[in-house]
N, C-alpha and C positions, 0 to 999 in steps of 0.2 A: 767537378771536385773529385780528387783521387783519394781513396781510403788507404791508410797505412796499417789498418787493423791486422795484427798478426794472430791468426787463429791458434797457432801452436805455442804462443808465448806463455810462460808460466803465470805471469801476472794477469793475463787475460783469462786463462782457464780458472784461476783462483777466484777472480771477481771481474767479470766482463762489463758490469753495469756502468762504472765510471767511464770506461772507454767508449761504450755506446753513447752515453750522454754527451761526451765531448764531441763525438762525430756527428751526432744528431743536431747539435747546436750549430754546426757549420752547414750541413746540408742533409736533407732527409733521404736522398738517394745519391750514392757515390759509386764510382768505378773502383774495383778492387783488382789491382795489378797481380797480386799473388795468385788469385784463382781465375783471373780473366773473365770476371762477370760483375754485374751490378749488385749492389747491396741496398736493400730498403730498410732504413733505420726507423722511420716514423710509423706510427700506428696506421694512419690513413693509407700510406704508401704500401705497407706490408699487407694490409687488408685487400688493397687493390690487386696486389700480386697474386694473392690466394684466390680471388674471385674472377679475375679477368678471363674471358673466353678466348682471347688471342694470345694467352700464355698457356703453355701446356707442359705436362710431364711426358717427355719424349725419351724413352730408354735407349741409350747407346752404351756399349761396353766402355768403361774408362780405360781399360788396358787391352785393346783389341789384339795386341801381339801375344797376350797370355791366354791360354786355354782355360776358361772357367765355366764349363757347361752347366754345372749345378747351380752356381751363383747366378748365371745369366737366366736360367729357366725360371727361378723363383722371382725374377723381376720382370722379365719380358711378358709374362702372363698375369701380372698383378694389376688389380684395379687401381692401385696407387700410382702405377707407372703408365697408365693408359688414359686417354681422353675419349670423349664421345665419338662414335657410338659404342665402341668396345667397353669403355668405362660404364656407360649407362646400363648396358646389359648385365655386366658383372655385378655392379652395385645393387641393381634391382633384385637379382637372384639371392645375393648374400643378405640384403636387408629383409627380404621376405622370409628367409630361413630364420633369421634372428627374431622376427616378429611372431614366431610360433611359441612365444612365452618362455624362451630359454633364460632370459635375464631374470624374470620374476621367479622362475623355478629355482634359480640359484641364490636368491636373496637370503633365505634362511640358512642355506649352506654356507654362505660367506660369513654370516654371523657366528655360526658354529665353529668354522675354521679359525676365525679370529680369536674366539674364546679359548679354543684348544691351544693355539700358539701362545696366547697370553699365559695359560697355565704352565706351559713349558718354560717361558721366560721367568715366571715366578719361581719355578724350581731352580733355574740357573742362578737367579739372584740369591736364593736361600743357600745354595752351595757356597757362594762367596762369603756369606755372613749368616750362618745358621741362627745366631742369636739376635740378629738385627730386628729392626722394627718391621711390623707386618705391612702388607700391601693394603692401601685404602681401597675400599670397594671389593672387587673380586667376584667371581661367579658364585651363584647361590650353591651352597653345599660343597664348594670345591676344597675349602680348608687350606688353600695355598697361601703361603706367606713369603715375604722377601725382605732382604736387607740390603746394605751397601757394603762395599769393600772389595778388595781384589782388583784385578785389571779391568773389570767391567764386563758387561754382556753385550755382544754385537747385535744391535737392533736390526741391522740389514739381514744378516744370515739367519737370525732367530725369528724374525717377524715380517719385515717389509718384503723380503724376497719370496719366502715360501707361500705366503697367502695368495698373491695374484698368479703365481705359477700353478698352484693347485686348482685355483678357480678356473683359469682358462683351460687347463688340462681336463678338468671335469666337464666343462662346457663342450669340448670337442670329443670327449670320450677316450682320452689317452689313458691306458691302464696305469694304475698307481706304480707298478713295478718299473715303468719306463720313464717316469716323470723326472728322474734325476738327469736324464739326457738333455732336457730342453734348455736349461739355462746356459750350459757351456756352448751348445750350438748357437743360441741366440747371441751370446756375448761375442763369439767369433765373427758372426755375420754382420752385426751392427757396427763393428769397428771399420768396416769398409765404407761407411758413410762419412768418415772423417776426410780431411784433405792432406794429411800426412800418413801414408800407408806403406809399410815395408813389404818387400817380396815375401818374407816369412809370414806376415799377417795375411797376405793374399792366399798363400798356400793353405794356411789353417782355415781360413774362411771358405775356401773351395771344398776342402775336405768336410767341413761341417755342413755346408749346403748339400753336398752330394749324399752324405749320410742321412740328413734330414729328409731329403726327397725320397730316398729309398725306403726309409722307415714309413713315411706317410703313404707311399704307393701301396705298401703291404697292408697298412691299416685301412685305407680306403677299400682295398679289395675285400678285406674281412667284413666291412660294413655293407658292401654290396651284397654279399652272400647272406649276412645276418644283420639287418638293421637294428639299431638300438635307440634309446631315447636321448640322443646327443646331437650336437650341431652337425657333425660330419654326416650322419644319416639324413638329417634335414637338407643339407646342401646337395647330397646325392639325389634326393627325391624332388627337389624344387625344380619347377619348370616355369618358363615365361609364357606370355600370352600366345606365342607362336609354337609352344611345345618344346622350346629349346632348353637344354640343360648345360651345366658346367662341364667342360671337357675334363679328362683326368688331369692334364697339366694345370688347368685352371683350379681344379679342386685342391691339388697339392699346393699350388702357389697361395691360394686363399687361406688354407690352414696354416701355412708357414707365416704369412702376414699376420694372421690373428694371434698366433702363438707368440711371435716376436713382439709386435706392437701391443698385444693384449696384456703383457706383464711388464715389459721394459719401462714404459712410462709410469705405471703404478709404483713400481719399486723405487724409481727415482723421485717421484713426487713425495713419497713418504720420507725418503732419506733427506732430500733437499728441504722438505717442509719442517721436519723435526729439527734439523740443523738451524733453520731460520727462527724457529720458536726458541731454541736455546739462546740465540743471539738477541731475542726480544722477549725476555722472560715475563714481562708484564702482559704480553698477549696470551701466553700460556695460562697465566693466572686469570685473565679475562675469560678464557674459554672454560676454565674450571668453575668460575663463579656463575657463568651463564648456565652450565649444566646443573649446578646445584639449585639454581633458581627456577629450573624448568623452562628456560627460554634459550634453548641450545643455539649456538652460533656455528655448529659444525658444518652445515651446508655452505654458508658464506665463507667459512675459514678454508675449506677445501678449494674453492674457486680462487681465493686470495693466495694460497700457497702455490697453486699452479701459476698464477700471474707473477708472483714475487720472484720466483726462481724457476724458470721454465725448464722442464725436463728435455724438451726438444728446442734447440736454439735457432735452427735454420731449416728452411724448406725451399728447395730450388725449383725454378721453372724456366722454360725456354720459350722465346717469342716465336710464334707461328707466323705472325706478321708484325709490322712496326706497331709498337704499343706505347702510348704515353703513360708514364708512371711518375707522378710528381712533376718535377721540372725537367725531366729527361725523357727521351724517346729510346726505348729498347728496340733495337733493330732486329728484323727477322733473323733468326739463328743465334742471337745473343742470349745469354742466360742472365737471370736475375734471381736473387735469393731474398726471401722475406726473413729478416732477423727477428724471430718471434720474441726473444728475450728483450730486445731493444724496444720493440713495439709495445710490449707489456709494461714498460716503464716510461712511456711517452707522457710528459706533463701536459700536453695538449688534450689528453683524454682522461688521465688519472690524476686526481688531486693528491699531492704529496706522494708521487709514485715510488720513491725510495723508502717509504715508510710501510712496514707491515701492519695491516689493519684487518684483523680477522672478522670484523663486522662490516667490511666494505660492501655497500649496497649496489653501487653503480660500477659494475666490473665486466666490461666487454672484452675480456682477455682473448687472446688468440691461441691459447694453449692447446686446444683441440683442432686448430685449423679453422678454415672457413670455406665457403663455396662447395663445389661438388666433391672435394676431397676432405670435407669435415669428417672427423674420426667416427666411423660406424660403430665403434665399441665404446663411445663416450658414456652412454647410460650405464653400462656394466662397470666402467672405470670409476664413475661417481659412486656407485654402490660400494665398491671395494674401498675407496679412499675415505668415504664418510664412515664406514664401519670400522676401518683401521683407526682413524683418529678418535672416534667415540670410545673404542675399546681401550686405547692407550690412556685417555683421560680418566676413564672410570677405574681401570685396574692399576695404573701407575701414575697417580697424580704428582708424586714427588720425583719424577724422572729428571735426571740431569746428566750432562756429559761427563765421561770418565777421564777426559783429557782436555787440556787447554789448546792443544795443537790441532784443532778441528780442520783447519785449512789443508793440512797434509793428507786428509782422508779423501780429498777430491779425486775423482777419476781423471785420467790424463787427457781425456778427449774434450773437444770443444762442442761439437754438434750435439752429441748425446751427453747431457749434463747430469751428473750424479755423484754419489760418494761410494767408495769401495767398501767401507765399513763404518759403523757408528757405535763405538763402545759407550755404554750408558751405565749409570748407577742410580740407586735410590738414595735420597738424602736421609 
């Protein structure tokens, strides 16, 4: 079966799920002429792609004729782009550094940051309508109020984006004065994971990667001279059973991966998730009722929002040897991609998969991946996302979209799915 799915088509970017469903009904694995690889549409097949030990992440430059040394460096030494034994060594060192209590150390800080950002949002709402109705809830003693009116307040720029950027920056020990650099670098780099990339975008991505690498080398050097209570210092100090450490290139690459992946997905889950809740207002009301009754659905809701509109749509692997996936055999050297968004809507696994259900109990979504490349930062992401949703419910229970044209807010990329902005009001 040959797939005609056009990754760059506007209707696919706007809503890929009907297209996935139509393809999945024909065959769970299909050949994709446009990219020259197999696509796994079904949950079982995508899960097999992620877990198979005869499929690997094998880094090769997509544009070997174009010099991109910075971009190549942050991938060639990445645990995401390597297989055992290199991956095993890198992940063990990174996981051990994470295990030093960094996530738990940040839990109260995440809550404090979310509250501070909510205060700032409340101030912006109040500026739009100073005499409007007050915010329900609110932090103790904050005295903040908000109303509706005006063009709305951007939930992405004002809340969804700064929270995970600040959290991952604090985790790694990025000085506050430098944190404004991170998101532009990340945005430029992740555009390279799409399948339509212009020469201008390649040039911007290489400049961002080179600047990122230079910045992190200097920061790693400072932490070698003067360690601090941050993850970079823990990564420098961590040794394996043989006394081995991360090389400088591996340190820089690991920090880049954690900074990019550590906030990109969280930003997009919040954006996609709030957009989904706007489209299903009864689910927002269900969350509010559960909070009021003391039986929170926030944890299950976060998992459901990741499933319902996945921030990462595709994860590519290459066959090391002939590998059966579903009804096809992926020959050695061929590529196959797990379509995570399609897998997360597979009716063979999820009851009423196109329905948003914030109380969904049986939810084996693949939003964080699976197998050896399962997201190492998943625990921190869950803390951020649960805190974000709980804060929005408590502080802004009457949140609503400021425009009917929400589809126009979509990012123009297929692989990384998100919204560029999300203007909101209070009723």
